[in-house]
C-alpha positions, 0 to 999 in steps of 0.5 A: 801959798801954803807951807807945803808949796813953799817946799817944792823947789822952784825951777826955771824952765829955759825956752831955748831956741824958738825955731826948734821944738823947745816951746812944744815940748814945754807946753805938753810937759806943763800939760801934765798936771802932776808935775806942779805936786813935785815943783814950781815951774817957770818958764823963761822965754817968749809967752806968745812963742809959748801959746803958738807952740801950745796950740800946734802940739795940742797942748793950748794951756793959757800962758801968763805974762810976767815982768818978774819971777816973783809974780809967778803962781805956780797953778796947774793948768796955766803956764807961768812965763817970764816974758823977755819978748824976743820973737816976732810973731812970724818967726818960722819953725823949722829954720836957722835964725840969729834972732832966736840964736840971741833969744836962747842965750838971753833965756840962758843968762836970765836962768842963771841970774835968778839961780845965783840969786836964789830966786829959783832952785834949778835950771831945766834947759829946752834945746838951743841950736849952736849954729843959731847961737854962733849967728846970734853973736854968741860962740860958745859950743853949748850949753855946759860951756855957756852957763860955765861962762856965765857963773865964772865956772873954771871948770864943769863936767857933762853927765848924761843919764838915761835909765840904768846909766850914767856917764861923765865925760872928761871931755866933750866939745872938742875933736877927738885929737884936741881931746886925747891931747887934753887928758891928763890925769888931773883932769881926770881925777877931777871928773871922777871927784865930780862924778863921786859927789854927784853919786854921794847927793844922789843917795846912792850907797855903793858908788862903784865908778868905772873908768873907760880907756882912750885906745881899743882894749884900753891899749892892752898893756900897750900893744894899742896906741902910745901908753896913753892909759898909763900916763893919762888914766892910771895916775888918776884913778891910784889917786882916787883909790887911795881916798878909799873910792871904788874905781876901777879901770882903764876898761875897754868901753866895748864891754864897759857900757854893757856892763854898767847897764846890768847894774855892775857899776854906778857910773862911767867916765868916758874919756870923749864926747861920742865915747859916752853919748853913743850908748845912752842914746842907744838907749834912747832920745825920749829917756836921756837927760844932760846934767852940767856937774860942777856949777854953783847952780843945778842945771838939767837938760834933754839929751836931743836937739832942736829937731828943726825937721819936726819943729811945729808939727806937734809931734815932738816927744816930751818925755826926755824934758820931764825926766830932766824936770825930774832930775832937777827935782831930785837935785835941786834943794827945796825952798823956804 
């Protein structure tokens, strides 16, 4: 391997739920030969499933079966797969399976171990199914919480990106009543801080952050809600401004996302799951990327689910995975 090849980041792509579209979008993505000009991709999954998905998706690339990540050659036109041999040949596409749920967990666990040992530079995840994950014996709300547990990270943030929009979340996979109870100034300040760190790392020069309110019209000076903006959000914004950061809010979410999409802000801080997810997904699932912020490893993901309704048909769109890989490449340190 040449010196220039060694400088390209090594990206572990986890196969996700084998009954979903993950294997198909991986094979379609790795058929883009120019991807290898920018990174060294390694799939952590099941080789036979990838080969089957490739045939179904019209991306019938040969898959090189690896027993160890160091055996990867990263050659365009051939998929390197660290094969865990967890998926039976007759596992149907499009059906909930505890076998697939457990396998999805194992792919993440192995990729995380590689990242923590600095044997790969970033993780990019294909979608898993939460119900299948639970049926397989792993009770986590999703990738974000699973990765936090595997890396022993006490607190992380979910960030979604789409063209012209970055959104980091104060809370994610909890109900709205629980989310409001959980929001407090310290958590809001730490979330803004993690967002600022991403902007600095990405080389964004302006770094202007907008913070959503909780209530309609951001409470409108106490007219709506019970003073949540004043008690839970404003103290955090004031602390961040005291650091010299350009932070504005709390602002009404109904107009904030329009302003952010036209370029008024570099990042939006959303208070709860649907407040941040809705605007990003309106811009198109094929362009959205999910980034876990605060981990000791780089992790990006597609911003869509397992799509059981089209799994195994070859119709799945790989553009979100390609964008997630692009983000992983941008964030990952180069290898020596």
